[in-house]
C-alpha positions, 0 to 999 in steps of 0.5 A: 459514463458507464461503470464496468466490473472486473473479477479477473485481475489480468483483464482489469490491469489491461483496462486500467494501466493507461490511467494508473501508469500516468502516475505510477507512484500514486497508484503503486498500491493498486498496480501491486495488488492487481499485478500480484493477483494476476501472477499469483491467484489465491493471494487474496480470497476475492478480487473486484475491480471497477472502471468508469468509461467515457467515450471508450476511455477509462476515466476512473478506477477502483479495486477491492480485496474484501474485507479490506478498503476500496482502493481508488485511482486519481480520476482523469475526469472529476465526474468519474468519482460520482459515476463510480459511487453510483455504480457501486451503490447500484451493485449494493456494495458495502464498503468498510472504507476507502484508501487513496491519495488526496484529494480523490480520497476525500472526493469519494468519501464525500460522495459515498457518505452523502448517500449513506445514513448513519456513517461518517469517515474516520482517518485510521492513518494519514500517509505520505507516498515517496518515490526513490530513483537513486540511493544515498547510502547510510554509513557508520551503522554496525551490522549488515543485511541478511535475507530472511529464510523459512527459519525466520518465520516465527520472528517475521510473524511477530514483527509484521504483526507488531508493525501492524499494531503500531501503525494501524492499531489493528492486527489480522493474524491470517493476513500476516501469515499470508504475507510472510509465507508468500514473501518467503516463497519469493512469490511476491517479494521478500524480507531482509533483516539487519543483523548486529549479532542478532536481528535488530531491524526488518524491511520487507518489499513487494507489490511490484509495479511495471517499473517499481516495487513497494518497500514495507513494512519497516520495523525495528523493536522499540528497544533497538531504535535510534541506532540507524538500523532501519535507515541503513537497511532501507537504503541497502534493500532499496539499492539492491532492488534498483540494481536488479532492474527496478526504476523506482522504489515506493514507500509509505510513511506516517505523515505525523512521524517527522523523524521517519520522513526526514530519514527517508528523505536523507536516503533519497526518497522524494514525496509524491503525494499524501494518502488517507486510509478512511474507515466508514463508521457510525458517529461516536455520539451515536447519531448522524 
């Protein structure tokens, strides 16, 4: 098996699309990141992609946009995980963690940490990936959707950062600014508010894949929850994106949030697989 590195997102996509499109929902994050950078260079400061080839076929793939985690595809051959880890080590790549679906995320973490002294994995979030092909509308919720504009930038930044703080206990203001500004320019997605006299909920979308698009963030301020705003808005935005020609909408949820998982299921989202965001960190007790 041979490991190849790509620094050109377009070339990387050409090489990996057969592998990634075998399960578009599972790989929506990778497809979205590489596709966005192919069409809009500069959204991230760096891009690095890797593939493992066996007899001329791509059997494993990963990408990274530092300082973020490595994002990993489901390998066509299990040995591709070991080959990928060896290739990254040969390059002396330093990884803060890995994000991928189960079980490949654990397979890679096992392999990587077996050669990393003084590190362990720590789950920052366990998520579930959903796919939607038809929307069941939500009825009886006060208010209506409104597309966000540049006049909403301050509120968008506040709510996007609040979502990150709640979801990951981690806020990167510069990343929030890049996301908000890119989506306000309609380069890579957009934002929609639900308004009930004032903005009460927010849904973003972006990360387009060849046939789909990823929904997120979904955020309602704590004092306005349990009124159906996020459900109605997610259904409305999803329906609009499907009507515009997308075959699928994808969405990540917190596995432990039973309410959110139930609500998205009622809208029409179907679970595809679970995903984990691991950080590679020193053991809490200070010893390996």
